[in-house]
PAPA-350238 format. One line per 5 residues: their letters; for each residue x, y, z of N, C-alpha, C. Coordinates in steps of 0.05 Angstrom, whole numbers. Example, Ala and Ser with C-alpha at 12.3 -4.5 7.8 and 13.67 -1.06 7.14 Angstrom:
as = 264/-114/156/246/-90/156/264/-66/156  257/-45/142/273/-21/143/258/1/157
***
This chain:
mefff = 250/12/895/255/36/878/230/42/863  222/68/862/197/76/849/200/87/821  224/93/812/228/104/786/248/87/770  241/84/744/258/67/727/265/83/701  289/78/691/298/91/667/284/79/643
rrsyr = 275/96/624/263/87/599/277/101/576  291/86/559/305/99/537/286/111/517  292/135/508/274/150/490/290/161/466  281/154/442/294/164/417/283/192/412  301/211/409/293/239/403/308/250/379
gpika = 316/232/361/330/240/337/311/246/314  321/249/290/305/257/267/291/233/254  272/239/236/262/219/219/283/211/199  288/185/196/310/176/179/300/165/152  276/154/152/266/142/127/235/144/126
vildw = 225/147/102/197/146/96/193/123/76  175/105/82/170/81/66/143/84/53  143/87/26/118/91/11/109/65/-2  83/61/-1/71/40/-18/73/50/-47  67/32/-66/68/39/-94/40/46/-105
agtav = 26/26/-115/0/32/-128/-20/44/-109  -31/67/-116/-50/81/-100/-39/101/-80  -12/100/-77/1/118/-58/21/136/-73  40/124/-87/60/139/-102/55/140/-132  44/118/-143/37/117/-171/9/105/-174
dygcc = -2/105/-199/-27/92/-205/-50/103/-187  -58/128/-192/-80/140/-178/-104/123/-180  -115/114/-157/-138/97/-156/-132/68/-153  -106/61/-154/-98/33/-152/-114/15/-171  -112/23/-197/-129/10/-217/-117/-15/-230
apaqv = -90/-15/-232/-77/-37/-247/-84/-64/-236  -81/-69/-210/-87/-96/-200/-116/-103/-199  -133/-83/-194/-162/-89/-190/-174/-102/-215  -168/-90/-238/-180/-101/-263/-169/-128/-270  -144/-134/-263/-133/-160/-269/-145/-182/-252
frkvf = -150/-176/-226/-163/-196/-209/-190/-204/-221  -205/-185/-230/-231/-191/-242/-229/-208/-267  -209/-202/-283/-205/-217/-308/-197/-246/-302  -179/-250/-282/-170/-277/-275/-193/-294/-266  -210/-283/-248/-233/-299/-239/-253/-304/-261
anhgv = -257/-284/-278/-276/-288/-301/-266/-310/-319  -240/-312/-323/-228/-333/-340/-233/-361/-327  -239/-361/-302/-245/-387/-288/-275/-390/-284  -291/-373/-298/-320/-376/-297/-334/-364/-274  -320/-347/-259/-331/-334/-235/-329/-304/-238
eitee = -352/-290/-237/-353/-261/-239/-351/-249/-211  -332/-232/-207/-329/-218/-181/-334/-188/-185  -343/-175/-165/-348/-146/-166/-322/-131/-162  -324/-105/-169/-301/-87/-164/-294/-87/-134  -315/-86/-117/-311/-85/-88/-297/-110/-79
qargp = -306/-133/-89/-293/-159/-81/-264/-160/-90  -259/-150/-115/-232/-150/-125/-213/-133/-108  -224/-111/-98/-207/-92/-83/-206/-98/-53  -224/-115/-43/-226/-119/-14/-199/-125/0  -184/-145/-10/-159/-152/5/-134/-136/-5
mglmk = -138/-114/-20/-116/-100/-32/-95/-92/-11  -70/-94/-19/-47/-89/-1/-32/-114/6  -46/-137/4/-34/-163/10/-17/-171/-14  1/-191/-9/15/-204/-31/-5/-216/-50  -1/-215/-76/-22/-221/-95/-33/-250/-92
rdhir = -17/-269/-86/-27/-296/-82/-46/-297/-58  -38/-283/-36/-55/-282/-12/-81/-267/-18  -79/-246/-35/-102/-231/-44/-122/-249/-58  -112/-265/-77/-130/-284/-91/-143/-303/-72  -128/-314/-54/-138/-333/-34/-161/-321/-18
qitqm = -158/-296/-10/-179/-283/6/-204/-278/-10  -201/-272/-35/-225/-268/-52/-240/-295/-54  -226/-317/-57/-240/-343/-59/-255/-350/-34  -247/-338/-11/-260/-344/14/-284/-326/20  -289/-306/3/-313/-290/7/-338/-306/1
gpvaq = -358/-304/17/-382/-320/15/-394/-322/-13  -401/-300/-26/-413/-301/-52/-394/-313/-74  -368/-307/-71/-349/-318/-90/-346/-348/-86  -344/-356/-61/-342/-385/-55/-366/-400/-66  -390/-388/-63/-414/-402/-73/-413/-404/-104
qwqav = -405/-383/-117/-402/-384/-147/-382/-405/-155  -359/-406/-141/-339/-425/-148/-349/-454/-145  -363/-459/-123/-374/-485/-119/-394/-493/-141  -411/-474/-149/-431/-479/-169/-418/-485/-196  -396/-470/-203/-383/-473/-229/-365/-498/-230
hghpa = -350/-502/-208/-329/-523/-209/-336/-548/-194  -357/-546/-177/-366/-570/-163/-350/-576/-138  -332/-558/-130/-317/-561/-105/-307/-533/-96  -301/-531/-71/-290/-505/-61/-263/-499/-74  -257/-474/-77/-230/-467/-87/-209/-476/-67
deadv = -189/-490/-77/-167/-500/-59/-141/-487/-67  -120/-496/-54/-93/-483/-58/-84/-487/-87  -91/-509/-99/-84/-513/-127/-97/-492/-145  -122/-486/-139/-137/-466/-154/-124/-439/-150  -118/-432/-125/-105/-407/-119/-78/-404/-134
aqmyt = -63/-426/-133/-37/-426/-147/-40/-422/-177  -60/-434/-189/-65/-431/-218/-73/-403/-225  -91/-391/-208/-100/-364/-214/-77/-344/-210  -60/-349/-190/-36/-332/-187/-18/-334/-211  -14/-358/-221/2/-362/-245/-11/-347/-269
dfipl = -37/-348/-271/-51/-333/-292/-49/-303/-289  -49/-294/-264/-49/-266/-257/-23/-252/-266  -1/-266/-263/26/-253/-268/29/-241/-296  25/-257/-317/29/-244/-344/8/-223/-350  -16/-225/-340/-36/-205/-345/-28/-179/-331
qlail = -18/-181/-307/-9/-157/-292/16/-145/-305  34/-162/-313/59/-151/-326/52/-136/-351  32/-144/-365/25/-133/-391/15/-104/-389  4/-96/-366/-7/-69/-364/7/-51/-344  27/-61/-330/40/-44/-309/51/-18/-320
adyad = 63/-19/-343/75/5/-355/54/27/-359  29/19/-362/8/39/-367/-1/52/-341  8/42/-318/-1/53/-292/23/61/-275  44/72/-287/68/79/-273/71/109/-268  51/125/-276/53/154/-272/52/161/-242
pipgt = 70/178/-233/69/186/-205/43/201/-199  32/197/-176/8/212/-167/17/240/-162  0/260/-169/7/288/-164/17/293/-135  39/307/-133/51/313/-107/73/294/-99  75/270/-112/95/251/-104/123/261/-108
lafva = 129/272/-132/156/280/-138/165/304/-120  147/323/-115/153/345/-98/158/336/-69  141/317/-60/144/307/-32/171/292/-29  178/275/-48/203/261/-47/227/280/-47  225/300/-64/247/320/-66/250/334/-39
elhqr = 228/341/-26/229/355/0/242/336/21  234/311/21/246/292/40/276/290/36  284/287/11/313/285/5/328/310/14  316/333/11/328/358/21/333/358/51  315/344/65/317/342/94/335/319/102
gikig = 346/304/83/364/282/90/349/257/97  324/255/89/307/232/95/308/213/71  313/188/75/314/168/53/286/157/47  283/148/22/257/139/13/259/109/7  243/93/21/240/65/15/212/59/4
sttgy = 207/34/-2/180/27/-13/174/-2/-9  149/-8/-5/139/-36/-3/115/-39/-21  108/-64/-28/87/-69/-47/77/-98/-45  53/-102/-55/42/-129/-57/50/-142/-83  62/-127/-102/71/-138/-127/95/-157/-122
nhemm = 100/-176/-140/123/-193/-137/147/-181/-151  170/-194/-149/195/-183/-159/195/-179/-189  183/-198/-203/182/-195/-232/165/-171/-241  144/-166/-227/128/-142/-233/143/-116/-227  157/-116/-205/172/-92/-197/194/-86/-217
evlvp = 205/-107/-230/226/-103/-250/215/-88/-274  188/-89/-278/175/-73/-299/168/-45/-288  156/-44/-265/145/-19/-254/167/0/-246  188/-9/-233/209/9/-222/222/26/-244  232/14/-266/243/31/-287/223/49/-301
eaarr = 198/39/-304/178/56/-316/172/80/-299  170/77/-273/166/99/-255/190/118/-255  214/106/-256/238/123/-257/239/141/-282  230/130/-304/229/146/-328/210/170/-326  191/167/-307/172/189/-303/180/206/-279
gyapd = 203/200/-267/214/218/-246/213/207/-218  201/184/-214/199/173/-187/218/149/-184  237/152/-166/257/131/-162/265/130/-132  251/114/-116/258/113/-88/286/101/-84  297/106/-60/324/96/-55/326/66/-51
awvca = 303/54/-44/302/25/-40/274/15/-45  272/-10/-54/246/-22/-57/248/-52/-49  227/-61/-36/225/-89/-28/197/-98/-34  194/-122/-46/167/-132/-51/162/-157/-35  137/-166/-36/128/-188/-18/143/-214/-23
tdvpa = 152/-219/-48/166/-244/-53/196/-242/-46  205/-219/-36/233/-217/-27/237/-225/2  214/-228/16/215/-233/45/198/-258/52  200/-268/76/184/-292/83/154/-289/79  143/-265/84/115/-261/81/110/-231/77
grpfp = 89/-225/62/82/-197/58/65/-186/81  51/-164/75/34/-152/95/12/-172/105  4/-171/130/10/-150/150/36/-153/165  53/-173/158/78/-176/171/97/-152/165  115/-146/183/132/-122/179/158/-127/164
wmlya = 161/-151/152/187/-158/141/196/-140/118  178/-131/101/186/-114/79/196/-87/90  183/-77/110/192/-52/122/220/-55/135  224/-77/149/250/-82/161/272/-85/140  265/-99/118/285/-102/96/292/-74/85
namkl = 273/-57/82/279/-29/73/297/-15/93  291/-19/119/307/-6/139/336/-14/138  340/-40/133/367/-50/131/381/-39/106  367/-38/84/379/-26/59/386/3/63  369/17/77/373/46/80/390/54/105
gaypp = 395/34/122/410/40/147/394/58/166  368/53/166/350/69/183/340/54/207  345/65/230/336/54/256/338/75/277  323/73/299/305/52/307/278/55/291  260/36/296/234/36/281/219/63/284
esivk = 222/76/307/206/100/310/218/124/294  241/119/281/251/140/263/241/136/234  223/117/231/213/110/204/183/116/202  174/127/179/146/132/174/137/116/150  115/101/154/103/85/132/79/100/121
igdtl = 77/102/94/54/115/82/42/95/62  15/91/64/2/73/46/-28/79/43  -41/65/25/-69/71/19/-88/48/27  -79/27/40/-96/4/47/-94/-2/77  -113/-17/87/-112/-25/115/-88/-43/121
pdide = -80/-62/103/-56/-77/107/-31/-60/109  -30/-37/95/-8/-18/97/-6/-8/126  -29/-2/138/-29/7/166/-18/-15/184  -28/-39/180/-19/-62/196/12/-65/194  22/-63/169/51/-66/165/66/-45/181
glnag = 58/-20/179/72/1/194/70/-3/224  46/-8/234/43/-11/263/58/-36/273  57/-58/258/71/-82/267/102/-78/267  111/-60/251/140/-54/250/148/-34/271  129/-22/285/136/-2/305/142/25/293
awtis = 131/30/269/136/56/255/112/74/257  116/100/252/94/118/248/80/111/222  53/114/222/38/105/199/19/127/189  21/135/164/3/154/151/-13/140/129  -39/145/128/-56/133/108/-65/155/89
vaqtg = -66/148/63/-77/166/43/-105/155/34  -125/173/35/-152/164/31/-163/167/3  -155/188/-11/-168/195/-36/-156/181/-61  -130/176/-61/-116/167/-85/-114/137/-87  -123/123/-67/-117/94/-67/-141/76/-71
neigl = -137/52/-61/-156/30/-65/-183/35/-52  -183/48/-29/-208/51/-14/-229/67/-29  -221/88/-44/-239/102/-61/-240/88/-88  -217/81/-99/-215/64/-123/-223/78/-149  -218/104/-150/-225/119/-174/-200/134/-185
tqeqv = -199/137/-211/-177/152/-223/-180/181/-216  -158/197/-222/-159/225/-217/-182/238/-232  -186/230/-257/-208/242/-273/-235/235/-261  -238/210/-252/-264/202/-241/-270/217/-215  -249/221/-199/-252/236/-174/-261/264/-180
gqlpa = -249/276/-201/-255/303/-209/-284/306/-218  -296/285/-228/-323/286/-238/-344/281/-217  -336/273/-193/-355/268/-172/-366/294/-161  -392/296/-154/-403/319/-140/-388/322/-113  -383/347/-105/-367/351/-81/-378/337/-57
gelat = -404/337/-54/-416/324/-31/-412/294/-31  -413/281/-54/-409/253/-56/-380/245/-49  -361/261/-60/-333/256/-53/-328/260/-23  -339/280/-11/-336/285/17/-346/262/34  -369/251/25/-381/228/40/-363/204/38
klesv = -353/198/14/-335/175/10/-310/179/27  -298/202/26/-273/207/40/-277/204/71  -300/214/81/-304/212/109/-306/183/118  -319/166/102/-322/138/108/-294/125/108  -277/131/88/-251/119/87/-233/129/111
rrrma = -235/155/117/-219/165/139/-226/151/165  -252/146/169/-260/133/194/-248/105/196  -250/90/173/-239/62/173/-209/63/178  -195/81/166/-166/82/169/-158/90/198  -173/109/209/-167/118/236/-173/95/256
aagah = -195/80/251/-202/58/268/-181/36/266  -168/33/243/-147/13/240/-121/20/253  -119/45/263/-95/53/278/-76/72/265  -83/83/241/-65/102/228/-61/126/246  -36/135/248/-30/158/264/-41/183/252
svvdg = -43/184/225/-54/207/211/-66/197/185  -88/210/177/-101/204/151/-102/229/135  -92/228/110/-93/251/92/-106/243/66  -111/263/49/-124/256/23/-104/243/3  -80/254/2/-60/244/-16/-32/251/-7
vwdca = -12/241/-22/16/245/-14/22/275/-13  7/291/-28/12/320/-28/7/333/-1  -7/318/17/-13/329/43/6/319/65  26/303/57/42/289/77/64/306/90  74/326/76/97/341/87/91/353/115
pvied = 68/366/119/62/377/146/61/355/167  51/331/159/49/309/179/77/300/186  95/299/167/123/291/172/135/311/192  130/337/188/140/357/206/129/353/234  103/347/236/91/342/262/103/318/276
iaqrl = 108/297/261/120/273/273/148/279/282  163/295/267/190/303/275/189/318/301  170/335/305/168/350/330/160/332/353  143/313/348/135/294/368/158/276/377  175/268/357/199/253/364/218/269/381
ahger = 220/295/375/238/312/390/230/314/419  204/310/425/194/310/452/193/282/465  204/263/451/206/236/462/182/219/458  163/227/441/139/210/436/147/187/418  132/166/420/136/142/404/111/135/389
p = 113/119/367/88/111/352/69/96/370
***
């Protein structure tokens, strides 16, 4: 026999899963970056903004571990402490990180421009809103109500400590899907601002949109972005777009305000039987 049946989903988009910091709230993904630098400084090791942001999107303990494994950081740690950073050191820094992060989360809960309008449009279309994050459950218990007071309240949220492992594993996205009753995976769209967000979406079998301007890759507040010369911003954005496209994102936009047309395009592609 030369022809075989292949099942094809041609239904609607059922859920959009948004990352938190840098995607839906906290323009520039600033809250965690500054705390990572403070934690390492408290242990006698100075890390750069770039090093602090490098592993962004991972569960925070994993993020700290990856920073310790960066060559210049590892060399500093060895010089200061007389031994390489080990799991006990990672655990201690993660313990130190938690209260410092909790203390400032409420200051970084403002929705990024376009978030509320985008969510309202999705709800009008009958699409549910989920969310994933590298923050732990305790942090989300602070951030979720603060964001809700500012108008942003997704239908579901799952954090890295709620599942066996955070990004790049797809478990947070699957947990959202179960909470929202959304399946198959190709009926779900993941939106995030980091490369691990892309991995999470692709590993889950979902469509994946990356936001370039508002997140960790640029790492600037809305005010700072506004102060950049147009040419400098364009150069930064082009570099980020290339990295995100190379990582496999199905679409790259500047911010959540640009996502509605992409959602419509994905809906049309689904109607023709395309898959992520």
